[in-house]
C-alpha positions in Angstrom: -69.4 -5.8 -5.4 -66.3 -6.5 -3.4 -65.9 -4.5 -0.2 -63.4 -1.7 -0.8 -61.4 0.5 1.6 -62.5 4.1 2.2 -61.4 6.3 -0.7 -61.0 3.4 -3.1 -64.2 4.2 -5.0 -63.0 7.8 -5.6 -59.7 6.5 -7.0 -61.6 4.2 -9.4 -63.8 7.1 -10.5 -60.7 9.1 -11.2 -59.3 6.3 -13.3 -62.6 6.2 -15.2 -62.6 9.9 -15.9 -58.9 9.8 -16.9 -60.0 8.3 -20.3 -59.1 4.6 -19.6 -60.0 3.0 -22.9 -58.6 1.5 -26.0 -59.8 1.6 -29.6 -58.8 -1.9 -30.8 -57.9 -3.1 -34.2 -59.9 -1.9 -37.2 -61.1 -5.3 -38.3 -64.6 -6.9 -38.6 -65.6 -8.6 -35.3 -68.6 -10.5 -34.0 -71.4 -8.7 -32.2 -70.0 -10.1 -28.9 -68.8 -8.2 -25.9 -67.9 -8.9 -22.3 -67.9 -7.2 -18.9 -65.2 -8.1 -16.4 -66.2 -7.2 -12.9 -63.6 -7.0 -10.1 -61.1 -9.4 -11.7 -58.2 -9.2 -9.4 -55.5 -11.0 -11.4 -53.8 -8.9 -14.1 -52.7 -12.2 -15.7 -56.3 -13.3 -16.0 -57.2 -10.0 -17.6 -54.4 -10.4 -20.1 -55.5 -14.0 -20.8 -59.1 -12.8 -21.4 -57.9 -10.1 -23.8 -56.0 -12.8 -25.8 -59.0 -15.1 -25.9 -61.3 -12.2 -26.7 -59.2 -11.4 -29.8 -59.2 -15.1 -30.9 -63.0 -15.4 -30.5 -63.7 -12.1 -32.4 -65.0 -10.2 -29.4 -65.8 -6.6 -30.3 -65.5 -5.0 -26.9 -64.5 -5.5 -23.3 -65.7 -3.4 -20.4 -63.4 -3.6 -17.4 -65.1 -2.7 -14.2 -64.4 -2.1 -10.5 -60.9 -3.3 -9.4 -60.2 -5.0 -12.8 -56.8 -3.8 -14.0 -56.5 -1.9 -17.3 -53.8 -1.6 -19.9 -51.0 -0.6 -20.0 -49.7 -3.1 -17.4 -46.8 -5.5 -17.9 -48.7 -8.3 -16.3 -51.6 -7.9 -18.8 -49.2 -7.6 -21.7 -47.4 -10.8 -20.6 -50.4 -13.0 -21.1 -52.3 -10.9 -23.7 -49.2 -10.8 -26.0 -50.4 -7.6 -27.6 -54.1 -8.5 -27.8 -54.9 -5.7 -25.3 -54.1 -3.3 -28.3 -56.4 -5.3 -30.7 -59.6 -5.6 -28.7 -61.6 -2.4 -27.9 -62.1 -1.8 -24.2 -63.5 0.7 -21.8 -63.3 1.2 -18.1 -66.2 1.8 -15.7 -65.8 2.1 -11.9 -69.3 0.8 -11.4 -70.2 -2.5 -13.0 -73.9 -1.6 -13.2 -73.0 1.4 -15.3 -71.0 -0.9 -17.6 -74.1 -3.2 -17.9 -76.3 -0.2 -18.8 -73.7 1.1 -21.4 -73.6 -2.4 -22.9 -77.4 -2.4 -23.1 -77.4 1.1 -24.6 -75.1 -0.3 -27.3 -77.6 -3.1 -28.1 -76.0 -5.9 -26.1 -77.9 -8.3 -23.9 -76.0 -9.2 -20.7 -75.4 -12.9 -20.1 -74.0 -13.8 -16.7 -71.5 -16.7 -16.7 -72.0 -18.3 -13.3 -73.2 -21.6 -11.9 -76.5 -20.4 -10.4 -79.9 -22.0 -10.1 -81.8 -21.8 -13.3 -78.7 -21.2 -15.5 -78.7 -23.0 -18.9 -75.7 -25.2 -19.7 -73.3 -23.5 -22.1 -73.9 -26.2 -24.7 -77.7 -25.8 -24.7 -77.9 -22.1 -24.3 -79.7 -20.1 -27.1 -77.4 -17.2 -27.6 -79.0 -13.8 -28.3 -77.9 -11.8 -31.4 -75.7 -9.5 -29.4 -74.5 -11.2 -26.2 -72.4 -9.5 -23.6 -70.8 -12.0 -21.3 -70.6 -10.9 -17.7 -67.9 -12.4 -15.4 -67.2 -11.8 -11.8 -64.4 -12.0 -9.2 -62.2 -15.1 -9.1 -63.0 -15.8 -5.4 -66.6 -14.4 -5.0 -68.0 -14.8 -8.5 -70.7 -12.5 -9.9 -72.1 -10.2 -7.2 -75.8 -10.4 -6.1 -76.3 -6.8 -7.5 -75.2 -8.0 -11.0 -77.2 -11.2 -10.8 -80.3 -9.0 -10.0 -79.5 -6.7 -13.0 -79.2 -9.6 -15.5 -81.9 -12.1 -16.6 -79.9 -14.5 -18.7 -77.4 -16.9 -17.1 -75.1 -19.6 -18.4 -73.3 -22.2 -16.4 -70.4 -24.4 -17.5 -70.9 -28.0 -16.4 -67.9 -29.6 -14.8 -66.8 -32.5 -12.7 -64.1 -32.8 -10.0 -63.8 -31.3 -6.6 -63.6 -27.6 -7.4 -66.9 -25.8 -8.0 -65.8 -23.5 -10.8 -63.2 -22.9 -13.5 -60.6 -20.2 -13.5 -62.3 -17.0 -14.7 -60.1 -16.8 -17.8 -60.8 -20.4 -18.7 -64.6 -19.9 -18.1 -64.5 -16.8 -20.4 -62.7 -18.9 -23.1 -65.3 -21.7 -23.0 -68.3 -19.3 -23.0 -66.8 -16.9 -25.6 -66.0 -19.7 -28.0 -69.5 -21.2 -27.7 -71.0 -17.7 -28.3 -68.6 -17.0 -31.2 -69.4 -20.3 -32.8 -73.1 -19.6 -32.6 -72.8 -16.0 -33.9 -70.3 -16.7 -36.7 -72.8 -17.9 -39.4 -74.5 -14.5 -39.3 -71.1 -12.7 -39.7 -69.6 -13.9 -43.0 -66.9 -11.2 -42.8 -65.4 -12.8 -39.7 -63.1 -15.7 -40.6 -62.0 -18.4 -38.2 -58.7 -19.9 -39.1 -57.2 -23.2 -38.1 
């Protein structure tokens, strides 16, 4: 987890108990979810909502310092998708992971770590929950310890990682493509 000023955790817990969640659109979606931990950019959060809707994601858990709707910055990049994808907020990412597991999801960390399978070769579980971390520090060691499955996105160039919203899009689309044949009610257009 990212270091936080004194009192910040209490403010996050208050946000959690204030009922921060959204029901999402009443349409059939894939058994695919994601946890966003300490995503600092509201524009990245909005972009992830938009991509989640396009990939048929059923639910997002927003954790830690990750911003929640309604926020103008989220809406600007989500273009209304923040109202279409179900979401819930948890102050503690480990609680979000446990809630995802309780709902039958298997956490899959998206991070370039030793032993991670390449996104193109990964055997997706029946109910994956993608776990993404902070733009600067990545997925925290606590989260890595809590999750067994890891996927990396091979890349070339100087930088060591993609933008978190781009990484989410790549991984979510790979997972959605793998899950779609078992969900005939979910229709991909285009």
